Each structure stands twice: as C-alpha cells, then as structure tokens.
N, C-alpha and C positions, 0 to 999 in steps of 0.2 A: 066799667073798663079800669079804672087804675085796680082794685084789686086785682086782678090778673098780671100788672106790674109790680105790684108787691107780695106778690106771691112767686112768678117768676124768678124771681132778683135773686142771685147768691148771696146777698146779704153778706160780703165781707170784714163790717166792722160788728157782724152779728149782731144779738138783739140791742145792745148800742145803739149803734147806727139805724134801725128799726125805728127804734124808739124815740132820734133824733129830730128822724123826716118826720115821725106822725105831731111830733109836736111839733114843728116849724108848722107843718101845716095848719096845725087846729090855730096857732098862734096870729101868722098870716093870713091866713084868709076869714071870711065872714061866713060863709058857708056851712051847714049841718052834715055836710057829706064829703067826703074829700074827693076833687078828682083828680085827674090823669096832669092837667095844668099843676097839680100845684104838688105838682109830685118830683123831685129834685132832676135833671139833664140827667144825667149820669146815669140813673133808676135807668130812669123809657131806653133810651141808648141804649144798652145793655140787655135790654131783657126783649131784646126785637122790634119795639117801638117804632112811629113814622122820624122820625132820627132824618138827616139831608144825608145818611154815609159819611164814606172818609170825600174831602173836597183834593180838586184834581189843580195841584198847581205845578206849574214848571219851572226849574229854578233857571234862574237867568246864568247863561255861560262866566260872569264876572262875579256870581256870588249873589249875597244879599246879607244886610244885619241881621239879623233874627229878633233881634229887640226891639231893631226898628215892625219888625211884621206885628212883634206884640203891643206894643204899642198903638200901633194903628188900630189893630182888631176890638181891643181896650174901649178906643175910642168914637167907634164906629160900635158898639155893643150899648154902650151909656149914648150916644146921639138917635140908635133904633129903638131903646127902653125910656126915652124920653127924659135921663138920669136917674133912672131906677134901679139902683147899685144890684140889686136883687133879680131882677128881670134882664139888665146885663147879665149876669153874671151869670144862668139860666145857659142866654142863648151860647156862651160859651162853655158849653158843659162843667165848669165852674164852681165849688161850693164857694157862699159869700166872703168867704177870710181867705181864702187863695186868690179871690177877682180881686178884696181888698187890699193886700199886700199889691198884689199888678199897680192896681191906681197910687198906691202911695211909691210903687219902687219909678216911674213912668210920671211924678209930679204933679197926678189928677185929683188927686186929695192934699 
C-alpha cells in the first residue's frame, strides 16, 4: 500500500525528498517493508490517503490568539503520542524539524 502513495505523491522536493523519506523509514522503523504508517503524514494526506480532512472550526466573534491554539495542539499531540516527538509531528502533518521548532517556541523543549 505504501508503494501506491510513494508513486502518486508529486515530490515537490524532487529526488532529495524521496531519498530523505526512504532513509527516514529505514532508520526509524525496524521492519523490512516500508508500510503506510512509516510515511510522513503530508505524503499520505496529499495523495488522497486516510487523513481526516479539513477540521471544522468556528472562530469566536471576539477572536482568538492563534499562538494559544498552536500551543494547545502541540501539547495534545505530545500527550496522544506519549511524548514521542516523531509521532506527534505526524499527527499534526509536520516534519520533525518544524515540530521541534514549535516545541522550542512554546517552551516544551
């Protein structure tokens, strides 16, 4: 199944992005076969995978601090992933570097 997603993804980063995804799957996973759950969420989501789709959210009339929302999403992702940063990043469709940047920004690191 992962093969379908790898071939259908547009690879905007070209061969370097593909190489990084394959290397990451090999390094982080212990199985001999790359499975769908080994792929970054952005690849699964952009190729019509089982992503949840857009989130329905109604902005309160008084507005909201977007950084408070982002901080809470980071916290929840870490909680759901039992502190595993890679899994938490996947839950938010973020690369690990972007996720760690946000963790540092909000004082989680």
